[in-house]
C-alpha positions in Angstrom: 0.1 0.1 -0.1 1.2 3.5 -0.9 1.1 6.2 1.7 0.8 9.8 0.9 2.7 12.9 2.0 1.4 15.4 4.5 2.0 18.1 6.9 3.6 18.3 10.3 6.8 19.4 12.0 9.9 18.1 10.5 13.4 19.8 10.7 14.9 23.0 11.6 13.3 26.2 9.8 15.8 27.0 7.0 14.2 29.7 4.9 15.2 29.9 1.3 16.6 33.1 0.0 14.4 35.4 -1.7 14.6 35.4 -5.6 17.2 38.1 -6.7 15.2 38.9 -9.7 11.5 37.5 -9.8 10.7 36.2 -13.3 7.9 34.6 -15.1 7.9 30.8 -15.3 6.1 28.9 -17.9 4.3 25.6 -17.6 4.7 22.9 -19.9 1.9 21.3 -22.1 -0.1 18.7 -20.6 0.8 15.0 -21.1 4.7 15.4 -21.9 6.5 12.3 -21.6 9.9 12.9 -19.7 12.6 11.3 -21.9 12.5 7.8 -22.4 11.1 6.9 -19.2 7.4 6.8 -20.1 8.2 5.0 -23.2 9.6 2.2 -21.1 6.6 1.8 -18.9 5.3 -1.6 -18.4 2.0 -2.8 -16.6 2.1 -2.3 -13.1 3.3 -5.2 -11.0 2.0 -6.3 -7.7 3.8 -4.4 -5.1 6.3 -6.3 -3.2 8.9 -5.9 -0.3 12.2 -4.3 -0.9 13.7 -7.4 -2.6 15.5 -5.2 -5.1 18.9 -6.3 -6.7 22.0 -3.9 -6.5 22.0 -3.6 -10.3 18.6 -2.4 -10.2 19.4 0.3 -7.4 22.3 1.3 -9.4 20.2 1.7 -12.4 17.8 3.9 -10.4 20.7 6.0 -9.0 22.2 6.7 -12.6 18.5 8.2 -13.4 18.6 10.7 -10.5 20.3 14.2 -10.9 19.7 14.4 -7.0 21.2 11.0 -6.1 20.0 8.0 -4.2 20.4 7.6 -0.3 20.6 3.8 1.1 20.8 3.0 4.8 24.2 3.8 6.1 24.6 6.7 3.8 25.4 10.0 5.4 22.1 12.0 5.8 20.0 9.0 5.3 18.7 8.6 8.9 18.0 12.3 9.4 16.1 12.4 5.9 14.2 9.1 6.9 13.0 10.3 10.1 9.3 11.5 10.1 7.9 14.2 12.2 5.5 11.8 14.1 7.9 9.4 15.8 5.3 6.8 16.2 6.3 5.8 12.6 10.1 6.3 13.1 10.7 2.3 12.9 9.4 2.3 9.4 12.7 2.7 7.4 12.7 3.1 3.7 15.0 0.8 1.7 16.3 3.9 -0.2 15.5 7.7 -0.7 15.4 9.1 -4.2 16.5 12.8 -3.9 14.7 14.5 -6.5 15.7 18.0 -7.8 13.7 18.1 -10.9 10.5 16.6 -12.5 12.6 14.1 -14.6 13.8 12.6 -11.2 10.3 12.2 -10.0 9.3 10.6 -13.3 12.4 8.2 -13.2 11.5 7.1 -9.6 7.8 6.4 -10.4 8.5 4.4 -13.5 11.6 2.6 -11.7 9.0 1.6 -8.9 6.4 0.7 -11.2 8.6 -1.7 -13.1 10.1 -3.2 -9.9 6.9 -3.6 -8.2 8.4 -1.7 -5.2 5.9 0.3 -3.0 6.9 3.9 -2.6 5.8 7.2 -0.9 6.3 10.8 -1.8 7.6 13.2 1.1 7.6 16.9 0.8 7.7 18.1 4.5 7.3 14.6 6.2 4.4 16.0 8.5 2.0 13.2 7.9 0.1 12.6 11.0 -0.8 9.1 10.1 2.7 8.1 8.9 1.6 7.9 5.3 4.9 9.6 4.3 6.9 6.4 5.5 7.4 3.2 3.7 9.8 0.0 3.7 10.2 0.7 -0.1 11.4 3.7 -1.8 10.8 7.2 -0.5 10.5 9.9 -3.3 11.8 13.0 -1.5 11.0 16.2 -3.4 12.5 18.5 -0.6 15.6 19.3 -3.2 12.8 21.3 -5.6 13.1 24.6 -4.1 12.6 27.0 -6.8 10.3 29.9 -6.0 9.6 32.9 -8.3 7.0 35.8 -8.6 5.8 37.5 -11.6 4.9 41.2 -10.8 2.6 41.4 -14.0 0.3 38.7 -13.0 0.8 38.8 -9.1 1.3 35.1 -9.2 3.7 33.1 -7.1 5.4 30.0 -8.8 6.8 27.4 -6.2 8.3 23.9 -6.6 7.3 20.9 -4.8 10.1 21.2 -2.1 9.0 24.7 -0.9 7.9 25.0 2.6 6.1 27.7 4.5 9.2 29.4 5.7 10.5 29.7 2.2 7.1 31.3 1.2 7.8 34.0 4.0 11.2 34.7 2.9 10.1 35.2 -0.8 6.9 37.3 -0.4 7.8 39.3 2.8 9.9 41.6 0.5 7.1 42.0 -1.9 4.3 43.1 0.3 2.2 40.0 -1.1 0.9 36.8 0.6 -1.0 33.7 0.0 -3.1 31.6 2.4 -0.1 29.9 4.4 0.2 28.0 7.5 2.1 28.8 10.5 4.8 25.9 11.0 7.7 27.1 8.9 8.9 23.6 7.8 5.3 22.1 6.6 5.5 21.6 2.7 3.6 23.7 0.6 2.5 20.8 -1.8 0.9 18.7 1.0 -0.6 21.9 2.5 -2.2 23.0 -0.8 -3.2 19.5 -2.1 -5.6 19.0 1.1 -7.1 22.4 0.8 -4.7 24.3 3.4 -6.0 26.2 6.5 -4.4 29.4 7.9 -5.2 32.8 9.5 -6.1 34.4 6.2 -8.7 31.7 5.1 -11.7 33.7 6.3 -10.6 36.6 4.2 -9.2 34.7 1.2 -10.3 31.1 1.3 -8.3 28.0 1.9 -5.0 27.7 0.3 -6.1 25.7 -2.7 -8.7 28.3 -3.5 -5.8 30.5 -4.9 -4.2 27.7 -7.0 -4.2 28.8 -10.5 -2.1 25.9 -12.1 -0.1 23.0 -11.1 2.3 20.3 -12.7 2.0 16.7 -11.9 3.9 13.6 -12.9 1.4 10.8 -13.2 1.4 7.0 -12.8 3.0 6.6 -16.3 5.8 9.1 -15.8 4.3 11.7 -17.8 4.4 15.4 -16.7 0.8 16.9 -16.9 -0.1 20.7 -16.6 -3.2 21.3 -14.8 -5.5 24.4 -14.9 -9.0 25.2 -15.5 -8.7 24.8 -19.3 -6.2 22.0 -19.5 -6.9 18.7 -17.6 -9.6 20.9 -15.9 -11.2 17.6 -14.1 -7.8 16.6 -12.6 -7.2 20.3 -11.6 -10.4 20.3 -9.8 -9.4 17.0 -8.0 -6.0 18.5 -6.9 -7.7 21.3 -5.1 -8.4 19.5 -1.8 -8.2 15.9 -2.8 -4.9 15.4 -0.8 -1.6 14.4 -1.9 -0.7 10.8 -2.9 -3.8 10.1 -4.9 -3.2 11.2 -8.5 0.4 11.7 -8.9 3.3 13.7 -7.5 3.3 17.3 -7.8 6.5 19.4 -8.9 5.2 22.9 -9.1 2.3 25.2 -8.1 1.1 28.6 -9.5 -0.9 30.7 -6.9 -2.5 33.8 -6.9 -1.1 36.4 -4.2 -2.9 39.4 -2.5 -1.5 42.4 -1.2 -0.7 42.8 2.5 0.4 45.6 4.6 -0.3 45.4 8.4 -1.9 43.1 10.9 -2.6 43.0 14.6 -1.0 39.7 15.7 -2.0 38.2 19.2 -1.1 35.6 21.7 -3.0 35.4 24.9 -3.4 32.7 27.8 -5.9 32.6 30.5 -5.4 30.3 33.5 -7.8 32.0 35.9 -11.5 31.4 34.9 -10.5 29.8 31.6 -13.9 28.2 31.1 -16.0 31.2 32.0 -13.8 33.3 29.5 -14.2 30.6 26.9 -18.0 30.6 27.2 -18.0 34.3 26.4 -15.1 34.3 24.0 -16.2 31.8 21.4 -19.6 33.6 20.6 -17.7 37.0 20.5 -15.4 35.5 17.7 -18.4 33.9 15.8 -19.7 37.4 15.4 -16.3 38.8 14.3 -15.6 40.1 10.7 -13.8 38.0 8.3 -10.4 39.9 8.9 -10.0 37.9 12.1 -8.2 34.4 12.0 -7.8 32.7 15.2 -6.9 29.3 16.9 -8.4 28.7 20.3 -7.1 25.9 22.4 -8.1 24.4 25.5 -4.8 22.8 27.0 -4.3 20.5 29.7 -1.8 21.5 32.4 -1.8 18.5 34.9 0.9 20.1 37.0 -1.3 23.3 37.8 -3.6 22.2 40.5 -5.4 25.5 40.6 -6.2 25.5 36.8 -5.7 22.2 35.2 -6.9 23.5 31.8 -5.8 26.6 30.4 -7.2 28.7 27.6 -5.2 30.2 24.7 -5.8 32.3 21.9 -3.6 32.9 18.9 -4.3 34.7 15.8 -4.3 38.0 13.5 -6.6 40.8 12.8 -6.4 42.7 9.6 -6.8 45.9 11.2 -5.7 48.2 14.2 -5.3 47.1 17.9 -8.5 49.3 19.0 -10.8 47.3 17.0 -9.5 43.9 18.1 -9.7 45.0 21.6 -13.3 45.6 21.1 -13.9 42.2 19.6 -12.2 40.6 22.7 -13.8 43.1 25.1 -16.5 40.8 26.6 -13.6 38.0 27.4 -11.3 40.5 28.9 -14.1 41.8 31.1 -14.4 38.2 32.7 -10.6 37.7 33.6 -7.3 39.3 32.5 -5.1 36.9 30.6 -1.9 35.5 32.5 -0.1 36.5 29.2 -1.0 38.8 26.6 1.1 39.7 23.5 -0.7 42.1 21.0 1.1 44.1 18.3 0.2 45.8 15.2 3.1 45.2 12.9 4.0 45.0 9.2 2.1 41.7 8.0 5.0 39.6 7.7 6.4 40.7 10.9 3.2 39.5 12.4 3.6 36.3 10.8 7.2 36.0 12.5 5.6 36.4 16.0 3.0 33.7 14.9 5.4 31.2 13.5 5.6 27.8 15.0 8.8 25.7 14.8 9.1 22.3 14.3 9.5 19.3 16.6 10.0 15.7 16.5 7.4 13.9 18.7 4.9 11.1 19.2 1.4 12.1 18.6 -2.2 11.5 17.6 -4.7 14.0 16.3 -8.3 13.6 15.5 -10.5 16.4 13.5 -13.9 17.4 12.9 -15.7 20.2 11.3 -18.3 22.0 13.1 -21.1 24.0 11.4 -22.9 25.2 14.6 -21.7 27.5 17.5 -19.3 25.6 19.9 -20.3 27.4 22.8 -22.2 26.2 25.7 -22.6 22.6 26.3 -19.4 21.2 24.0 -17.3 23.8 25.8 -18.3 22.5 29.4 -17.5 18.9 28.1 -14.4 19.8 26.6 -13.1 21.4 29.7 -14.1 18.7 31.9 -12.3 16.0 29.8 -9.2 18.1 29.0 -8.9 18.3 33.0 -8.8 14.7 33.2 -5.6 14.4 30.7 -3.8 11.3 32.4 -0.3 11.8 30.8 2.7 12.7 33.0 5.3 13.2 30.2 3.3 14.9 27.3 0.5 17.1 26.6 -3.2 17.2 25.4 -5.5 19.8 24.1 -8.6 20.6 22.2 -8.0 23.0 19.1 -10.5 25.2 17.4 -9.6 26.8 14.2 -12.1 29.4 13.2 -13.5 28.8 9.8 -16.4 30.6 7.8 -16.0 33.9 5.9 -14.4 33.4 2.3 -13.9 29.7 2.7 -17.6 29.2 3.1 -18.5 31.4 0.0 -17.0 28.9 -2.4 -19.5 26.3 -3.7 -18.8 22.8 -2.0 -18.5 21.5 -5.8 -16.2 24.2 -7.0 -13.2 22.0 -6.0 -12.6 18.8 -4.3 -12.5 20.8 -0.9 -15.8 20.1 0.2 -16.0 21.6 3.8 -17.7 25.0 3.1 -20.5 25.2 5.7 -18.2 25.1 8.8 -17.7 27.7 11.5 -15.0 25.6 13.4 -12.3 22.9 12.7 -12.0 20.9 15.9 -8.8 19.0 16.4 -8.3 16.9 19.6 -4.6 16.0 19.9 -2.4 14.1 22.5 1.4 14.1 22.6 3.9 11.9 24.7 7.6 11.8 25.4 9.7 8.6 25.0 10.2 8.3 28.7 6.2 7.9 29.2 5.1 4.3 30.4 3.5 2.4 27.8 0.4 2.1 30.4 0.2 5.8 30.2 0.5 6.2 26.5 -2.4 3.6 26.2 -4.3 5.7 28.9 -3.4 9.0 26.9 -4.7 7.7 23.6 -8.0 6.2 25.3 -8.4 9.9 26.6 -8.0 11.3 23.2 -10.6 8.8 21.7 -13.0 9.7 24.5 -12.7 13.4 24.0 -13.3 13.2 20.5 -16.1 10.8 20.4 -17.9 12.7 23.3 -17.6 15.7 21.1 -18.9 14.3 17.7 -22.7 15.0 18.5 -21.8 18.8 18.3 -20.0 18.3 15.1 -20.5 17.5 11.4 -19.6 14.7 9.2 -16.5 16.0 7.8 -13.0 15.6 8.9 -9.9 17.6 7.6 -8.0 15.6 4.9 -4.6 17.3 6.0 -5.0 15.8 9.6 -5.4 12.3 8.5 -6.8 10.0 11.2 -5.9 6.4 10.9 -8.8 5.3 13.3 -11.4 7.2 11.2 -14.0 4.6 9.6 -14.7 5.2 6.2 -12.2 8.1 6.1 -12.7 9.2 2.4 -16.1 9.9 2.9 -15.4 12.1 5.8 -12.7 14.0 4.0 -14.4 14.5 0.7 -18.2 14.1 1.4 -20.3 14.7 -1.7 -17.3 15.0 -3.9 -16.0 11.6 -3.3 -17.7 9.9 -6.3 -16.4 12.4 -8.6 -12.8 11.9 -7.1 -13.2 8.1 -7.5 -14.2 8.3 -11.3 -11.2 10.8 -11.9 -9.1 8.5 -10.1 -10.4 5.5 -12.1 -9.3 7.4 -15.3 -5.8 8.6 -14.1 -4.7 5.8 -12.1 -6.9 2.7 -12.7 -4.3 0.2 -11.4 -3.9 2.2 -8.0 0.0 2.7 -8.3 -0.9 5.6 -5.9 -2.3 3.9 -2.8 -2.2 4.2 0.8 -4.5 3.0 3.6 -7.1 5.9 3.1 -6.5 6.6 -0.5 -9.2 7.4 -3.0 -10.2 4.1 -4.6 -10.7 4.0 -8.3 -14.4 3.9 -9.9 -14.6 2.5 -13.4 -15.9 4.7 -16.0 
């Protein structure tokens, strides 16, 4: 089975240098065969374990401009390590380091002919370990090109670009896209699953700004996708998640101008639940220029306040207006910490940036279309206070939705979650020194929290937060768009070369 790539913290933040002279990049035409690779494609073989001859490995290495890493090679262990350490024991037989589309095509064609399973890894942040494999890891992290066309206001980014690279490139231009907070999250996985960020209530999800993309398919062909060319597949790749249809090598995105924002980071310890009951309704009435993440955080070492409340986000406006929005909550109790600053937009993003960690964790998500105040908050605080871990943490996060992301029809792209007010995510983390018994109790706690809150949520789950315990996951990830996605899968990859435990299954057409 073939896992996908996806997002989560990976390695240290290394922003790419901004382009010295932004220039126009052209997409190639659809269905372009990359050299002799596509011509030599044979019918897909049943995927096997890594029983590959040295001659075959050498053949692959000779096709890769970026090279091939095998176990024991310098850098192999660091590159193989996933962000979620639950899956760290799954080691690839080799890593194909791709620096160009031809490398990607070579790796896909070679795996198809050898019958070897593979995954693609961009940032390595997949919650469910779908960017790990005992077969070949196709790493696109070396594809770091990024450019901007001032005439069209569009950004072109290759598959290895990460959030930190976008920050570095656009901060000197006074432009932005809908982006995430974690500097090392890969832009490819972020966009293919929709992509949430603090600007989504003003500009839609990340994939709503995608104007074109390039992808290598299961036959080794490079396809150009946009509204006019391969339009059905372009529709599918805006929210259909990575690892389902091919490996993307480049994205073109519409940008928007940015000037200033008010960034904020607040923590309440005293009367946290009372504050939350006032804060959530106030946020739900706020204009679309507000983007927030609210979290109820277990603090088991604080006997007086075993659950804290945090509020992180940005307001596209001045501080005084933000204080009016937050006024009802501030009247209940003063925060124990309050950082609020009106700054140039990208300086505000620096204040909000999250840095990567390697850790063991599980996370479960659900979209909610109704207010989350009242009873669901009572339940959430009660259960978060019962977090059983000693060496770890647990929380319930609420990402505010609505606004522009809900103004797009649910069938306009594969991202179907267009009637939500909140994205709810329950999470548990534990350190290596935690006992196995407490790890088990922590996971039970997570499932209880998630399942108890289900009656207050909708059917949809976020495809960029893949949950291996979710039953009928594709139905929750794609909703009414699933059947169309299955038909497209049946046309583009009928043999399921791209396959992982929660992938889209083909439907014969």
